C-alpha positions in Angstrom: 111.2 21.4 152.4 111.0 20.1 149.2 113.2 20.5 145.6 117.1 21.1 146.1 119.8 23.0 144.3 122.6 20.2 144.2 122.0 16.9 143.3 119.2 16.1 141.4 116.8 14.3 143.5 116.6 10.6 142.0 113.0 9.4 140.2 112.3 5.8 141.4 108.5 5.0 140.2 107.9 2.6 142.2 107.6 4.5 145.1 105.3 6.6 144.6 102.1 7.4 147.5 98.9 7.7 146.8 97.5 11.0 148.8 94.7 12.6 146.9 91.9 11.7 149.5 94.0 9.2 151.5 94.4 11.3 154.5 94.3 9.5 158.0 91.6 9.5 160.1 92.1 11.4 163.4 94.4 13.6 160.9 91.6 15.5 160.1 91.1 16.7 163.8 93.8 19.1 163.0 92.5 22.2 165.1 92.4 25.3 163.7 95.0 26.3 165.5 97.6 23.7 164.3 97.0 24.8 161.0 97.5 28.2 161.6 100.9 27.3 163.3 103.7 29.6 161.8 105.6 28.2 160.0 109.6 28.4 160.6 110.5 29.2 157.0 111.4 25.5 155.9 109.9 24.3 152.4 106.8 26.8 153.2 104.9 26.4 150.1 105.5 22.9 147.4 105.9 24.1 143.4 104.2 21.3 141.3 108.0 20.1 140.8 108.7 20.0 144.1 106.4 17.2 144.1 107.8 14.9 142.2 108.5 13.0 145.6 104.2 12.7 145.9 101.6 10.8 143.4 98.8 11.7 141.3 95.8 9.8 142.7 95.9 6.6 140.8 96.5 4.2 144.3 93.6 2.8 145.8 91.7 3.2 148.9 93.6 0.3 150.4 96.9 3.1 151.3 93.9 4.9 153.2 94.7 1.6 156.0 98.4 1.5 155.3 98.3 5.4 156.1 96.2 5.3 159.4 98.8 2.8 160.4 101.9 5.6 160.5 100.1 6.9 163.7 100.6 4.8 165.7 103.2 3.4 167.4 106.9 2.2 165.8 109.4 2.6 168.5 111.5 -0.7 167.5 114.6 -1.6 170.0 117.8 -1.3 168.3 121.1 -3.2 169.1 123.5 -0.7 171.1 126.3 -1.8 168.9 125.0 0.7 166.3 123.6 3.3 168.6 125.7 6.2 169.9 123.3 7.5 173.2 124.9 10.9 173.4 125.4 12.6 176.4 127.5 15.3 176.3 127.2 18.3 179.5 125.4 21.2 178.0 124.1 23.0 175.2 126.3 21.9 171.9 128.6 25.2 170.6 126.5 24.9 166.4 129.0 25.1 164.1 129.8 23.7 160.7 132.9 21.1 160.4 135.8 21.3 157.9 135.8 17.8 156.7 138.8 16.3 154.9 138.1 15.9 151.3 138.5 12.4 149.6 135.6 11.0 151.7 134.4 8.2 150.6 130.7 6.4 151.5 130.4 4.0 154.4 129.6 0.8 153.8 127.3 -0.2 156.1 125.4 -2.4 155.6 121.7 -0.7 154.2 118.3 -0.5 156.3 115.2 -1.1 155.1 114.2 0.0 152.1 117.5 -0.1 151.2 118.6 3.4 153.3 122.3 3.6 153.8 123.2 2.3 157.3 124.4 4.9 158.5 121.2 7.3 158.3 119.7 3.9 160.1 121.9 4.2 162.8 121.6 7.6 163.0 117.5 7.5 163.6 117.5 4.9 165.8 120.0 7.0 167.8 117.5 9.7 167.8 114.5 7.7 168.8 116.6 6.0 171.7 118.4 9.4 172.9 114.0 11.4 173.0 112.9 8.1 174.5 114.7 8.8 177.5 114.5 12.8 177.3 111.0 13.3 176.0 109.1 9.9 176.9 105.8 11.2 175.8 106.6 12.6 172.3 106.5 9.3 171.1 109.2 9.5 168.6 109.8 7.1 166.3 113.1 6.2 164.3 110.9 5.1 161.0 108.8 9.2 160.9 112.4 10.4 160.8 113.3 8.6 157.7 110.3 8.7 156.3 111.5 13.3 156.6 115.0 12.1 155.4 113.5 10.1 152.6 111.1 13.1 151.1 114.1 16.2 151.8 117.2 14.3 150.8 116.9 10.3 150.0 119.3 10.5 153.1 122.1 12.9 152.2 121.5 12.0 148.4 122.6 7.8 149.6 125.7 8.9 150.3 126.8 9.1 153.5 130.3 8.5 154.9 131.0 6.5 158.3 130.8 10.6 160.9 127.0 11.0 158.9 128.3 13.7 156.6 127.2 14.0 153.0 130.0 13.0 150.1 128.5 15.8 148.5 126.7 19.0 151.6 123.2 19.4 150.7 121.4 23.0 150.4 117.8 24.0 149.7 117.2 27.0 146.7 118.5 30.5 148.1 115.2 31.5 149.6 115.6 35.1 147.5 112.3 35.1 146.1 112.9 34.0 142.8 112.1 30.5 142.8 108.4 30.1 142.8 106.6 29.1 146.0 109.6 29.9 147.9 109.2 33.0 150.5 112.1 35.2 150.9 114.3 34.9 154.1 116.9 36.8 154.9 120.5 35.5 156.3 120.5 35.6 160.0 124.0 34.4 161.0 125.7 35.4 158.2 126.2 32.1 156.2 128.0 30.5 159.0 126.2 27.7 158.4 124.6 27.5 154.9 127.3 30.0 153.1 124.9 33.1 152.4 125.5 36.5 152.6 122.3 38.2 152.6 119.4 35.0 151.7 119.4 32.0 153.7 118.1 28.5 153.1 118.0 25.2 154.3 121.3 23.3 154.9 121.5 19.8 155.2 119.9 15.9 155.1 117.2 17.0 157.6 116.6 20.4 155.6 117.0 23.2 158.8 116.7 27.1 157.5 119.9 28.1 160.1 117.6 30.3 162.6 115.7 27.3 163.0 118.6 25.1 163.0 120.4 26.4 166.1 117.1 26.9 167.9 116.9 23.2 168.8 120.6 22.2 168.0 120.9 19.0 169.5 124.4 16.6 169.5 123.6 13.2 167.9 126.9 12.3 168.6 128.1 13.5 171.7 130.8 15.0 171.4 129.6 18.5 172.4 128.6 19.9 168.7 125.9 19.5 166.0 126.5 19.8 162.6 123.2 20.4 160.7 125.2 18.3 157.9 125.5 15.5 160.3 123.6 13.3 160.4 123.1 12.0 164.3 123.1 15.9 165.0 120.0 16.5 162.4 118.3 13.4 163.1 118.0 14.7 166.8 117.2 18.1 166.1 114.1 17.5 163.8 113.3 15.3 167.0 113.6 18.1 169.0 111.7 20.4 166.9 108.4 18.4 166.0 107.8 17.1 169.9 108.6 20.6 170.7 105.3 22.1 173.1 104.4 18.5 174.0 102.8 16.8 170.4 102.5 13.0 170.9 103.1 11.5 168.0 100.9 8.7 169.1 97.9 11.0 168.2 97.6 11.6 164.4 96.6 15.0 164.9 99.2 16.4 166.9 101.4 14.2 164.7 100.3 15.9 161.3 100.7 18.9 163.5 103.7 18.2 163.8 105.0 18.0 160.7 103.4 20.7 159.6 105.9 22.9 161.0 107.8 21.0 157.8 105.6 21.8 155.5 102.4 23.7 156.1 100.5 20.5 153.5 98.4 18.1 153.7 99.9 16.1 151.6 103.0 16.6 152.6 102.1 15.0 155.7 100.1 12.2 154.6 103.4 11.6 152.3 105.9 11.5 155.4 102.9 9.0 157.7 103.7 6.8 153.9 107.0 6.8 154.5 107.3 5.8 158.5 104.4 2.6 157.4 106.8 1.5 154.6 110.3 2.2 156.5 108.6 0.5 159.4 107.1 -2.8 157.6 110.0 -3.2 155.1 107.6 -2.6 152.3 107.7 0.7 150.1 104.8 1.8 149.5 104.2 0.9 146.0 104.5 -2.2 146.5 102.8 -2.4 149.6 99.4 -0.9 147.4 99.8 -4.1 144.8 99.7 -6.1 147.3 97.3 -5.7 149.6 
């Protein structure tokens, strides 16, 4: 997962992360079985333009310690008032909902590092639900936020009060025309991604339709699951990462989980760095300057 077709990703020179040689201790223990685990198609390879969120090798070794801390349990208590705590009998109905025109971005108080408050609530909600449904996974809101930042800047920073991006988020069409991306044929007739013939990733957490349908979760508690909705997509991402009994408290298992999104250690390190940054409220670049 990486570059999207619209809108263009914002550049922020203060949040570049050093990745070269800064793989957390324990991550290198990822087994051969883990590194050979089949990707489902979401952002299977990064091309140079797709790595614009990632830094070169200009940061110091101090970042390595911060990356190592990303493997720690980041669960935080949260105010019940901002939690949906989804509970609905049976599996959700997966669909792309028709939304009213002239929707506006929510005015909720921003979360850590300025992320939209609705996104913060969605990540916290996913953490809380997963803590109940899969307590051995130890999924943290901050890890989901790290993925949301890299994949879509939390829906490009504009979410309505119900958790839908003001502009739907889609990845590039996976027809082989974009260097570094594999060909992925359409599997659901374009119901979720609006495509016929080839697929593309959908929503703020960037899922292929086939993968989303397999792990679809209802983060809103209304019996439906829409990949464009950040409450649904965040909980689905948590289920996807936790699948197979993985424990996010183990750096090697956490790395294996994140590789399901993108089979790249640079991507893993980037997610872990953002996880730490969101949990501590300090951008990676600022953290390195302060150490």
